[in-house]
C-alpha positions in Angstrom: 8.2 -45.2 -259.3 9.2 -42.6 -261.9 5.8 -42.8 -263.4 4.3 -42.1 -260.0 6.5 -39.0 -259.5 5.8 -37.7 -263.0 2.0 -38.2 -262.4 2.2 -36.4 -259.1 4.2 -33.5 -260.7 1.7 -33.3 -263.6 -1.2 -33.2 -261.2 0.4 -30.5 -259.1 1.0 -28.4 -262.2 -2.6 -28.9 -263.3 -3.9 -28.0 -259.9 -1.7 -24.9 -259.8 -2.9 -23.8 -263.2 -6.5 -24.4 -262.2 -6.0 -22.3 -259.1 -4.6 -19.5 -261.2 -7.5 -19.6 -263.5 -10.0 -19.6 -260.6 -8.3 -16.5 -259.1 -8.3 -14.8 -262.5 -12.1 -15.5 -262.8 -12.7 -14.3 -259.3 -10.8 -11.1 -260.0 -13.1 -10.3 -262.9 -15.6 -7.6 -262.0 -19.2 -8.8 -261.6 -21.3 -7.3 -264.4 -24.5 -5.6 -263.2 -27.2 -3.7 -265.1 -28.5 -0.7 -263.3 -31.7 1.1 -264.6 -32.7 4.6 -263.7 -36.0 6.4 -264.4 -34.8 10.0 -264.0 -32.4 12.2 -265.9 -32.4 14.8 -263.2 -30.3 15.4 -260.0 -31.7 12.2 -258.3 -29.5 10.2 -260.7 -26.4 12.3 -260.3 -24.9 10.1 -257.6 -25.3 7.0 -259.7 -23.8 8.7 -262.8 -20.8 9.9 -260.7 -20.2 6.5 -259.1 -20.2 4.8 -262.5 -17.8 7.3 -264.2 -15.3 7.5 -261.3 -15.0 3.7 -261.1 -16.6 3.3 -257.7 -18.4 0.1 -258.6 -15.2 -1.5 -259.7 -13.8 -0.8 -256.3 -16.4 -3.3 -254.9 -15.9 -5.9 -257.6 -18.6 -4.8 -260.0 -18.8 -3.3 -263.5 -22.0 -1.4 -263.9 -23.9 -0.8 -267.1 -26.5 2.0 -266.9 -29.8 2.0 -268.7 -32.3 4.9 -268.8 -35.9 3.8 -268.5 -38.3 6.7 -268.5 -40.8 5.1 -266.1 -40.5 3.8 -262.5 -43.2 1.2 -263.2 -41.1 -0.2 -266.1 -38.0 -0.3 -263.9 -40.1 -2.5 -261.6 -41.1 -4.8 -264.5 -37.5 -5.0 -265.7 -36.3 -6.0 -262.2 -38.9 -8.7 -261.8 -38.1 -10.0 -265.3 -34.4 -10.3 -264.5 -33.3 -7.7 -267.0 -31.9 -5.4 -264.3 -29.9 -6.2 -261.1 -30.9 -2.9 -259.5 -32.7 0.3 -260.3 -33.4 3.9 -259.2 -37.1 4.6 -259.5 -39.6 7.1 -258.1 -40.5 6.0 -254.5 -44.2 6.1 -255.2 -43.7 3.6 -258.0 -41.7 1.3 -255.8 -44.2 1.6 -252.9 -47.1 0.9 -255.3 -45.4 -2.2 -256.6 -44.6 -3.5 -253.1 -48.2 -2.9 -252.0 -49.3 -5.1 -255.0 -47.0 -7.8 -253.6 -44.2 -7.4 -256.1 -41.1 -9.1 -254.6 -39.0 -6.0 -254.6 -37.3 -4.1 -251.8 -36.1 -0.5 -251.4 -32.6 -0.5 -249.9 -31.6 3.2 -250.1 -33.0 6.6 -251.0 -31.8 9.6 -252.9 -33.7 12.5 -251.1 -36.3 12.8 -248.4 -37.5 16.2 -249.5 -39.5 17.2 -252.6 -37.1 19.4 -254.6 -39.6 19.9 -257.4 -41.2 23.3 -258.2 -44.6 24.4 -259.5 -43.9 26.2 -262.8 -46.7 28.4 -264.2 -47.6 30.7 -267.0 -46.9 34.4 -266.4 -50.5 35.3 -265.7 -50.7 32.9 -262.7 -49.6 35.0 -259.7 -51.0 33.0 -256.8 -52.0 29.4 -256.3 -55.7 30.3 -256.3 -55.3 31.5 -259.9 -55.1 27.9 -260.9 -58.9 27.4 -260.3 -60.4 26.0 -263.5 -57.0 25.6 -265.1 -55.0 22.5 -266.1 -51.7 21.2 -264.8 -49.6 18.8 -266.8 -48.0 15.6 -265.5 -46.0 12.9 -267.3 -48.4 10.1 -266.4 -51.1 9.4 -263.9 -49.7 7.7 -260.9 -46.2 8.9 -261.6 -44.0 11.1 -259.5 -45.2 14.4 -261.0 -48.8 13.4 -260.6 -48.3 12.3 -257.0 -46.6 15.6 -256.1 -49.1 17.7 -258.0 -52.1 16.1 -256.1 -50.4 16.5 -252.8 -49.8 20.2 -253.5 -53.4 20.8 -254.7 -54.7 18.9 -251.6 -52.7 21.1 -249.3 -54.3 24.2 -250.8 -57.8 22.7 -251.1 -57.7 22.8 -254.9 -57.9 19.1 -255.7 -61.4 19.4 -257.1 -60.8 22.8 -258.7 -57.8 22.1 -261.0 -57.6 19.6 -263.9 -54.7 17.3 -264.3 -53.7 16.0 -267.7 -51.1 13.4 -268.5 -48.9 13.4 -271.6 -47.8 9.8 -271.5 -44.1 10.4 -271.9 -41.4 12.3 -270.1 -40.8 15.8 -268.9 -40.0 16.9 -272.5 -43.6 16.2 -273.6 -45.0 18.2 -270.6 -42.6 21.0 -271.3 -43.8 21.1 -274.9 -47.4 21.3 -273.8 -46.5 24.2 -271.4 -44.7 26.0 -274.2 -47.8 25.7 -276.4 -50.0 26.9 -273.5 -52.0 23.6 -273.5 -51.4 23.6 -269.7 -51.1 26.5 -267.3 -48.5 24.8 -265.1 -46.6 21.7 -264.1 -44.7 20.3 -261.1 -41.2 19.4 -262.1 -37.6 20.0 -261.1 -36.5 21.8 -264.3 -38.8 23.1 -267.0 -37.0 23.0 -270.3 -38.6 25.5 -272.7 -37.3 27.9 -275.2 -35.7 31.1 -273.8 -38.5 33.3 -275.0 -41.2 31.4 -273.0 -41.9 33.4 -269.8 -42.2 30.5 -267.4 -41.9 31.2 -263.7 -41.7 29.3 -260.4 -44.7 29.9 -258.2 -43.9 27.5 -255.4 -40.8 25.5 -254.3 -42.3 22.3 -252.9 -39.4 22.0 -250.4 -40.6 25.2 -248.7 -43.9 23.5 -247.8 -42.0 21.4 -245.2 -43.5 18.1 -246.4 -41.2 15.1 -246.0 -41.3 13.1 -249.2 -39.2 10.2 -250.5 -38.2 11.1 -254.0 -36.4 8.0 -255.4 -35.4 4.6 -254.1 -32.6 2.3 -255.0 -34.4 -1.0 -255.4 -33.6 -4.7 -256.1 -35.7 -7.8 -256.3 -35.9 -9.7 -253.0 -34.4 -12.8 -254.5 -31.4 -10.9 -255.7 -31.1 -9.2 -252.3 -31.2 -12.5 -250.4 -28.7 -14.2 -252.7 -26.3 -11.3 -253.3 -26.3 -9.3 -250.2 -22.6 -8.5 -250.5 -23.0 -7.2 -254.0 -26.0 -5.1 -253.0 -24.0 -3.6 -250.2 -21.2 -2.8 -252.6 -23.8 -1.0 -254.9 -24.9 1.2 -252.0 -21.3 2.0 -251.0 -20.4 2.9 -254.6 -23.5 5.1 -254.9 -22.7 6.9 -251.6 -19.1 7.5 -252.8 -20.5 9.0 -256.0 -22.7 11.4 -254.0 -19.7 12.4 -251.9 -17.6 13.0 -255.0 -20.2 15.4 -256.4 -19.3 17.8 -253.5 -15.6 17.7 -254.0 -15.0 17.2 -257.7 -17.2 19.9 -259.2 -15.5 20.2 -262.6 -15.6 16.5 -263.2 -19.2 16.4 -261.9 -20.4 19.1 -264.4 -19.0 17.1 -267.3 -20.6 13.9 -266.1 -24.0 15.6 -265.6 -23.8 17.1 -269.1 -23.0 13.7 -270.6 -25.7 11.7 -269.0 -28.5 14.4 -268.9 -27.5 15.4 -272.5 -27.4 19.0 -271.6 -25.3 21.7 -273.3 -26.5 24.8 -271.7 -24.0 25.7 -268.9 -26.7 27.4 -266.8 -28.9 24.3 -266.8 -25.9 22.1 -265.9 -25.1 24.4 -263.0 -28.7 24.2 -261.9 -28.7 20.4 -262.0 -25.5 20.3 -260.1 -26.8 22.7 -257.4 -30.0 20.6 -256.9 -27.9 17.4 -256.7 -25.7 19.0 -254.0 -28.5 20.5 -252.1 -31.0 17.6 -252.0 -29.1 14.3 -252.4 -28.8 12.7 -248.9 -25.2 12.1 -247.8 -26.5 9.2 -245.8 -28.9 7.5 -248.3 -31.4 6.4 -245.7 -35.1 6.0 -246.5 -36.6 8.1 -243.8 -39.9 6.8 -242.3 -41.8 10.1 -242.4 -40.9 10.6 -246.0 -42.4 7.2 -246.9 -45.4 7.7 -244.7 -46.3 10.8 -246.7 -46.7 8.6 -249.8 -48.5 5.8 -247.9 -50.9 8.3 -246.4 -51.6 9.8 -249.9 -52.3 6.3 -251.1 -54.6 5.5 -248.2 -52.2 2.9 -246.8 -51.0 4.7 -243.7 -50.9 1.6 -241.5 -48.6 -0.4 -243.8 -45.5 -1.9 -242.2 -42.4 -0.5 -243.7 -40.5 -3.8 -243.7 -42.8 -4.9 -246.5 -41.3 -2.2 -248.6 -37.8 -1.3 -247.5 -34.8 -2.7 -245.7 -32.4 -0.1 -244.3 -30.0 -2.5 -242.7 -27.2 -2.0 -245.2 -27.3 1.8 -244.8 -27.6 1.5 -241.0 -24.5 -0.7 -241.0 -22.6 1.8 -243.1 -23.4 4.5 -240.6 -22.4 2.4 -237.6 -19.0 1.7 -239.0 -18.4 5.3 -239.9 -18.2 4.7 -243.7 -20.1 7.9 -244.7 -18.4 10.0 -242.1 -15.0 9.1 -243.5 -16.0 10.1 -247.0 -16.6 13.7 -245.8 -13.9 13.9 -243.1 -11.0 16.4 -243.6 -12.3 17.7 -246.9 
């Protein structure tokens, strides 16, 4: 009889310790790897969310990786190296059209915040006839926006486009050396003595355009919907914090964008505040602009995006609460 009591007691202790261990494991944050293909304002919400601990609030610990290509972000997602990514929307759409099992679940901005920067002798868009514009790579965001801009002014056959196979720094170097007469980008980083000027703000053209998407693989989305929902909530809190924690935001932007010039940091902050959507919804018209440009106007959006998580956040008043009584 005593042996039975002792055995039961021991089993109870073991079960108790096992439960404690299980709870401890459950309490550990889920580690996720989040890639991003921009070091501009479109990544500011993600940076802010990470630094302020928003992901931990939803049971995750996020590691960020900069990948200077939306197409490579897609490859990393499909290869299992990333759990989620922020990539140029045209890259996400192109991958989806080619049957890559990925899905866009949220968006950063639905207006093109880029500008057309030109050499000082270019005073009007027609002055670009016979000239060359630089882009990071053919098929990338800057190329897409450049071609849309030229098409609007009927200059698609009159202006050359040259890629520089890297990032915005390579294009800026080409501009500074006068290899190109202009480029479409958010912020042209050249030496102070270089007389670059903004000829056109693309947002003034009134063209809806999805800038970047938060994207995951469809398998991960189907198997980890709660975690994906937490990612979007954390990101949305990061965007909200940008508005109300400016001093902290400026430090975070400087850290991740690796910028020391206070004016450039202020400019990046201003763009993030002006263009990042408070509700990170992927607007239909902004996606249709890209599909139309690709000649895929009739494509069903549910083959590319799923807005149900963002729609659910709106219905429950999640976003409204973030900005209420501020």
